[in-house]
C-alpha positions as CSV (number, residue, x, y, z in Angstrom):
1,M,-9.6,31.9,-7.0
2,Q,-9.9,31.5,-3.2
3,Q,-7.0,31.3,-1.3
4,N,-6.5,30.8,2.3
5,N,-2.0,30.3,3.7
6,E,-1.4,28.2,-0.2
7,I,-4.6,25.7,0.4
8,I,-7.5,26.8,-2.6
9,Y,-10.6,25.0,-2.6
10,G,-14.1,25.4,-4.1
11,K,-15.3,23.8,-6.8
12,N,-14.3,26.2,-9.7
13,P,-11.2,26.9,-8.1
14,V,-9.8,23.3,-8.1
15,T,-11.0,23.0,-11.3
16,E,-9.5,25.5,-13.0
17,L,-6.2,24.5,-11.0
18,L,-6.2,21.2,-11.9
19,K,-6.2,21.8,-15.5
20,G,-4.4,24.9,-15.7
21,K,-0.5,24.9,-16.6
22,D,0.5,26.3,-12.5
23,G,1.5,22.1,-10.7
24,V,-0.5,20.7,-8.2
25,D,0.8,18.6,-5.0
26,T,-2.4,17.3,-3.1
27,V,-5.9,17.2,-3.6
28,F,-8.2,17.0,-1.0
29,I,-11.9,15.4,-0.6
30,S,-14.6,15.5,1.3
31,E,-15.7,12.1,2.4
32,N,-19.6,13.0,1.9
33,L,-19.1,14.5,-1.3
34,A,-21.2,12.9,-4.3
35,P,-19.3,9.4,-5.6
36,G,-19.8,10.6,-8.8
37,T,-18.3,14.6,-8.3
38,Q,-15.1,12.2,-6.4
39,S,-14.5,10.4,-9.4
40,Y,-14.3,13.6,-11.5
41,Y,-11.8,15.2,-8.6
42,I,-9.8,11.6,-8.3
43,A,-9.3,11.7,-12.3
44,L,-8.0,15.5,-13.0
45,A,-5.7,14.4,-9.7
46,K,-4.3,11.5,-11.5
47,G,-3.8,13.6,-14.9
48,R,-1.8,16.0,-12.8
49,G,0.0,13.6,-10.8
50,A,-1.2,15.2,-7.4
51,V,-1.6,12.8,-4.4
52,V,-5.8,12.7,-3.6
53,K,-6.1,12.7,-0.3
54,K,-10.3,11.8,0.7
55,V,-10.6,13.8,4.2
56,H,-13.4,14.6,7.0
57,P,-16.0,17.2,6.2
58,A,-14.3,18.6,9.3
59,K,-10.4,18.8,8.8
60,L,-11.6,20.2,5.1
61,K,-13.1,23.0,7.5
62,S,-10.2,23.3,9.8
63,M,-7.7,23.3,6.8
64,C,-9.8,26.5,4.6
65,G,-10.8,28.1,7.5
66,T,-14.4,27.8,6.2
67,E,-17.5,25.7,5.2
68,N,-18.1,26.8,2.2
69,H,-14.9,25.2,0.2
70,Q,-18.2,22.5,-1.5
71,G,-16.1,19.1,-0.9
72,V,-12.5,19.7,-2.2
73,A,-9.8,21.7,-1.7
74,A,-6.2,21.4,-3.8
75,Y,-2.4,22.7,-2.7
76,A,-1.3,24.6,-5.6
77,S,3.1,22.9,-5.9
78,S,4.9,25.3,-3.8
79,V,8.0,25.3,-6.4
80,E,8.2,25.6,-10.5
81,Y,9.1,21.5,-11.5
82,V,12.2,20.6,-14.4
83,S,13.0,18.8,-16.6
84,L,15.9,16.0,-15.6
85,D,17.4,17.1,-19.0
86,S,18.2,20.7,-17.5
87,I,19.5,18.7,-14.2
88,L,21.6,17.2,-16.7
89,Q,22.5,20.8,-18.4
90,R,22.9,22.4,-14.3
91,A,25.9,20.0,-14.4
92,Q,27.8,20.7,-17.4
93,E,27.3,24.4,-17.1
94,K,29.5,23.7,-13.6
95,G,32.2,21.7,-15.7
96,E,31.2,18.8,-12.8
97,S,29.9,15.3,-13.6
98,P,26.5,14.9,-12.2
99,F,25.2,13.8,-9.6
100,I,21.7,13.3,-8.9
101,V,19.3,12.1,-5.9
102,V,16.2,9.8,-7.5
103,C,13.2,9.5,-4.4
104,D,11.4,6.0,-5.9
105,G,8.7,6.7,-3.6
106,I,9.9,8.6,-0.6
107,E,6.0,9.9,1.1
108,D,6.8,11.4,3.9
109,P,7.4,15.0,3.4
110,H,10.0,15.2,6.4
111,N,12.0,12.6,4.7
112,L,12.3,14.3,1.7
113,G,12.6,17.7,2.6
114,A,15.6,16.3,4.7
115,I,16.7,14.7,1.2
116,I,16.8,18.1,-0.8
117,R,18.3,19.8,2.2
118,S,21.6,17.1,2.3
119,A,21.2,17.1,-1.5
120,Y,21.9,20.5,-1.6
121,L,24.5,20.6,0.7
122,M,26.6,18.1,-0.7
123,G,26.9,19.0,-4.3
124,A,24.1,17.4,-5.5
125,H,23.0,18.9,-9.1
126,G,19.1,17.9,-8.4
127,I,16.6,15.3,-7.1
128,V,14.0,13.3,-9.0
129,I,10.6,13.0,-7.8
130,P,8.0,10.5,-9.2
131,K,4.0,12.2,-10.1
132,R,2.2,9.1,-8.4
133,G,3.5,7.0,-5.5
134,G,5.3,9.7,-3.5
135,V,5.1,12.7,-1.8
136,S,5.4,16.2,-3.7
137,V,7.3,19.4,-2.6
138,T,5.0,20.8,0.2
139,S,5.1,23.8,2.5
140,V,6.2,21.0,4.5
141,V,8.6,19.8,2.4
142,H,10.4,23.2,2.4
143,K,10.2,23.8,5.4
144,T,12.4,21.1,6.4
145,S,14.4,21.4,3.4
146,A,15.8,25.1,5.7
147,G,15.0,26.7,1.9
148,A,17.0,24.1,0.1
149,A,14.1,23.3,-1.8
150,M,14.4,26.7,-4.0
151,H,17.9,25.9,-4.7
152,L,17.8,22.7,-6.0
153,P,15.9,21.7,-9.0
154,V,13.9,18.9,-8.6
155,A,12.1,16.8,-11.9
156,K,8.5,15.4,-11.0
157,V,9.3,12.5,-14.1
158,A,6.1,10.0,-14.5
159,N,8.8,7.0,-14.8
160,I,11.1,6.7,-12.4
161,A,12.4,2.8,-14.0
162,Q,12.6,4.8,-17.6
163,T,14.4,7.7,-15.6
164,V,16.8,5.4,-14.8
165,R,17.3,4.2,-18.3
166,T,17.6,7.6,-19.3
167,L,20.3,7.9,-17.0
168,K,22.5,5.3,-18.2
169,E,21.6,6.1,-21.5
170,N,24.1,9.1,-20.8
171,N,27.1,7.3,-19.3
172,I,25.4,8.1,-15.5
173,F,26.2,5.2,-13.4
174,V,22.8,4.3,-11.1
175,Y,23.2,2.9,-7.5
176,C,20.5,1.7,-5.4
177,A,20.9,1.6,-1.5
178,D,19.5,-1.5,-0.3
179,M,20.2,-3.9,2.7
180,D,22.1,-6.7,1.2
181,S,24.8,-5.5,-0.8
182,Q,28.7,-4.0,-0.9
183,P,29.2,-1.8,2.0
184,L,29.2,1.7,0.1
185,Y,33.5,2.8,1.3
186,K,34.4,0.3,-0.9
187,Q,32.7,1.6,-4.6
188,N,33.8,4.0,-6.5
189,L,31.3,6.9,-6.4
190,T,34.0,9.5,-8.6
191,G,32.0,9.7,-11.7
192,P,28.7,10.6,-13.0
193,I,26.7,9.1,-10.5
194,A,22.9,8.9,-10.0
195,I,21.5,7.7,-5.9
196,V,18.4,5.9,-5.6
197,I,16.7,6.1,-2.6
198,G,13.5,3.7,-2.0
199,S,10.1,4.5,-0.2
200,E,10.5,4.2,4.1
201,G,8.4,1.1,3.8
202,K,9.4,-1.0,0.6
203,G,12.8,0.3,-0.4
204,V,13.2,0.7,-4.1
205,Q,11.2,-0.9,-6.8
206,P,12.3,-4.3,-7.6
207,L,12.0,-2.9,-11.9
208,V,14.3,0.1,-10.7
209,K,16.9,-1.9,-8.4
210,S,17.2,-4.8,-11.3
211,L,18.1,-2.0,-13.7
212,C,20.6,0.3,-11.5
213,D,24.6,-0.2,-12.5
214,G,25.1,-0.8,-8.8
215,V,23.2,-1.7,-5.3
216,V,25.1,0.2,-1.8
217,C,24.5,-0.4,1.8
218,I,25.4,1.3,5.4
219,P,27.1,-1.1,7.2
220,M,25.1,-1.8,10.4
221,N,25.9,-2.3,14.1
222,N,23.7,-4.0,16.7
223,L,22.1,-6.3,14.8
224,S,19.9,-8.2,17.0
225,S,17.9,-5.5,17.7
226,N,14.6,-4.5,16.3
227,V,16.3,-1.4,14.8
228,D,17.2,-2.9,11.7
229,S,17.2,0.0,9.2
230,Y,18.1,3.8,8.9
231,N,15.3,6.3,8.6
232,A,15.3,7.5,4.5
233,S,16.8,10.5,5.3
234,V,19.4,9.9,7.4
235,A,20.5,6.7,4.7
236,A,20.4,9.1,1.8
237,G,22.3,11.9,4.0
238,I,25.2,9.2,5.1
239,I,25.6,8.0,1.1
240,M,25.6,11.6,-0.4
241,Y,28.3,12.3,2.3
242,E,30.6,9.8,1.0
243,I,30.1,10.0,-2.8
244,A,30.5,14.2,-1.7
245,R,33.8,13.2,0.3
246,Q,35.0,10.8,-2.8
247,R,34.3,13.5,-5.8
248,N,36.2,16.4,-3.4
249,A,39.2,13.8,-2.7
250,Q,39.5,13.4,-6.4
251,K,39.7,17.8,-6.7
């Protein structure tokens, strides 16, 4: 299998990667690849929950360091993903109430890396990300997390809404972050808890929001300006700090 700086390229190597047991984060397809071949790799990638990006042949050559990429390349997963149950088990083994961060469609790898870094430092037991509609744990995420992605379990799930239902069935109170709600500091965040952080542009999905037990917001000043919201990773960090502060105050 051909590899260059974590990227795997060539039709057969990428096909074997997508059909194998190893995780796949992103598949890159040349814009010049035949439509039928493009459809084949797109279907394989979607079946593995990988992000698909169509790129110019010159871009693919630059990424792979060769012209012999055959129009397709992929990044293998940088981490071994875990199940949601294993995150809950981690909390139980520590004798702590679960504290889980659910990322509902975070697309910027720098944001996801920063969220993982804050979650690790704030004592979260794990991160949940979707198989589709959000970035996976790539090398950029690893770098931004300052290594935290190697220590904090990450679960990759097929459906965020169903994950919220499962958390509630396990007696975990699920909050989501949104602008029109009660200020964060007025909520009791000390018990078993999960916080859902929405995507950079759209926020938390309406269905996911409707399933949550509560909604929290971060008060803001200067509301008359054009800056009307926090960056996703900044908002997540503030919320996680308040959760950690309240939990630590009870010890």
